N, C-alpha and C positions, 0 to 999 in steps of 0.2 A: 283391570287397570294396566296400561302399557308400562313396561319396565323402563326405567330411566337409566341411560348409560352413565357409568362412572367416569368414562374417559372424556376429557375435554380437549379441544383443539389446542395444540402447542402454539405458543406465541413467542415472538421475539421483538426486538426494538429496531425501529428505523428512526434514528434520532430519538426524540422523546415520545414518538408515537409507538403504540403497541399494535403489532400487526400479526396475522397468521404466519407462522414460521415458513410454511410452504410458499408464501407469496414474496418473501424478501428478495429472492433473486430477480424477480420481475420488477420490483420497486427499485432496486439498485440499477438495473438495466435502464429503466426509464429515466432515472436521475442522471446518469452519465450520458445518455442520448441527448438530454436537454442542454447539457453544458459542453459537449464534446468540441464543437467548433471554436468555442472561446475559452476552453479550459486552460491552455497554456498562457494566453495573454492575461486572463483574470488572475491566475496564480501569481504571475509576475507582478501585477499591479497590487494585489492584496497583501503580498508578502514583501513588497518593495524590492523584489528581485533576490531576496536572500535565500529563497528556496533552492536556487542553483548552487549556492555555497554549501548548504546542508547536504545536498545530494552528492556533490563532489567529495566532501569529507567522508560521507558514509561509504561511498564506493572505495575511497582510498583506504579505509579501515579494513577492507576485506582481504587485502594482500594478494590481489589477482596477479597472474603472471601470463606470459605469452603461451598460447596453446590451450588455455583453460576453456572449458565449456560451462557457460553460465546460464542459469534460468532466472528470468525477470518475471516474477509472479505479480499479477494485477498490474502489469507493466504500462497499461494505458497508452499515452502518446510517446513513450519511449525515452524520456530523459535519462533514466538510469541505464537503459540498454546502450545508448550512445556513449555514455561515460565509461561503461564497462568495456565496450568494444575497443575504445582507445587503449585499454590496458592489456588486452589479450592478443593484439596483433603480433605477428602476421597470420598465425594459424589457428587462433581461437575463434569461438563463435558464441553468440548470445541468442537464446530463445526468448522472445518477448511473448508472454502468455497472458491472455486477458479474455474475460467472458464477453466483453463489449467490443464489437467490431467497429462501431462508430468512433470510439476513442482511438483505436489503433489506426484507423484510416485517417483521422485528423492529424496524427503525428507522422505519417509516412513521408510527407514532403520534406520535413526537417531531417529525417533519417537519410533520405536519398541525397540531400544536399550536404550531408556531413562527411561523405566519403566512406561511410561504414555500412552502406546498405547491403553489400554482399556478405557481411559478417553477422547480420541481424535477420533472423527469421521470425515471422509472425504466426502464432498458433492461437486459435480461438478455443477457449475451454474454461471449465469451472475449476477454481483453485482448490475446491474441496475434493476433487477427483482428478488429480493431475495426470494427463495422458502420456506419461513417460514411465519406463520401467524403473525398478529399484536400482540404486547405485549408478546413476547415469551422469550426474553433474559434479563438477569440481566446486561449484559455488551456486547458491540460490539466494535471491534477494527479493525483498518486497518493500516498496516505498509508498507510504500514505494510502495503502489499499487493504491491509489485512483487517482493519476494523469494519470494513463493508461486508465481510462474509457473514453468512448466517451463523456458522460455527467457526470462529477464527482459530480455535485450538486444532480443529481438523485440518485447516489449511496449513498450520505449522507442522503437523504430523506428516502431511503429504510432502512438504518441502524437505523434511528430514528423511523421509523414505527415499526420495529420488537423489539425494546426495550420496556421493561416494564416501567410503570411510576416509576420514581426514578432511572432508569437505567443509566449507564455511557457509553458515547461514547468517544473513544480515537482515534486520528489520529496521527501517526508518519510519517513525510514526510520530504524529502530534501528541503532545501532552500539555500539562499546565505549568506555567512559570513557577519558580520556587520563591521568588521575592514577593512579599505580600502586595506592595504598591504596584508592582509590575503586573501581577496576576489580576488585580482590580482593573487596571488599564486594559489589559488583554481581553478580559471578559466583556468590558464595555464595548470595545472595538468589535469583538466577535459576535455579540448578540444584538448590537444596535447599529453599528456602522456597516459591517460586512453585508447583512441582508439588504440594506438600502442600496449599496453599490451594486450588488448582484441584480437587483430589480431594475435599476436605471441602465446599467451597461450591458447586462446579459439577459434582461427580460425574464429573470428566473429567481425571484426571491426565495422560494422554498428550498432550492438547491443550496443556497448559502445560509439558510437557517439550519438545515440538516447537518452541515459541516461542524459547527461548534457543539451541537448537541451530541453528535456521534463521538467527538473527542472526549467529552465529559464522561461518557459511559464506558470508555476503554480503560483497561487496567493501568494503574500507575507503574512507573519503571521498575520498582522492586517486585511488584506482583508479576509483571510480565517476565522478568528474569527468572522467577520461580517456575512459571509456566513453561518456559523454554527448557529449563533443566528437567522438569517433569516428563517432557516428551523424549528426553534422552540426549540433549546437547550438553557438551562439557565446556569448561572454561568460558562460561558466559559472562560477559561484562557489558556495561552500557556507558554511554557518554551523553550528557545533556548539552544541547546546542541552544544558544541565545536564551540563557536563563531557564531552559527547560521547555520552551515552546515546541521544540522537536527533540526526540531522543533516538539515538542509534544503539541497537542491541546487536552483539556479534557473539556467535558460539560455533563450536566445532562438533562434527559427528565423529565418533570413534568407532 
């Protein structure tokens, strides 16, 4: 009788779907390939433009200064990179780091028209194995991307590794509203309205079904604060934006 292996294939989540862990990178790549060209316009429509305010507030909380070298992990189309570049002029630089070349390509025209193209470099790579040496950056940031990693804790550890001592780590991520009636309204919008809009305007309902599902599976702000402290960050604090739809966490490497 053949021996049965006790090992089972590791699994992870893609939204509410359970998939093989080894396949998640490819699932995420296909997901963002499907929305890359309309990503910015859909974000602006679905958030009524408020996502730009969230991003500006988050970058402002990092305390960037002229000459800083900044890493934008899961940087996508480059909103955070452009905003950071404005703060590190004239001698600072931003490295926009993302695994998905389609997303970076979709954002390049806006970077080129921003006047900061010379200060922003594009690097394709996996956030769980960041392709830079230890103690390289003055600041590292991630906006609405860390929850897409197979092991987001590893992504945070990599960001911590490449920070210089005294460097700042910032994470801007979706969460759930704290006010009950607003949470109900947000859930209805997320699970019923958003996928329909995604299907009609972007021809991609699954992409906009994945979004609210992935948010619900991500740690709440207090748990995320603990995770960041566990990887070695100090003075970690967070700020809820728009009743908690988005949350900014900031910490320091000592």
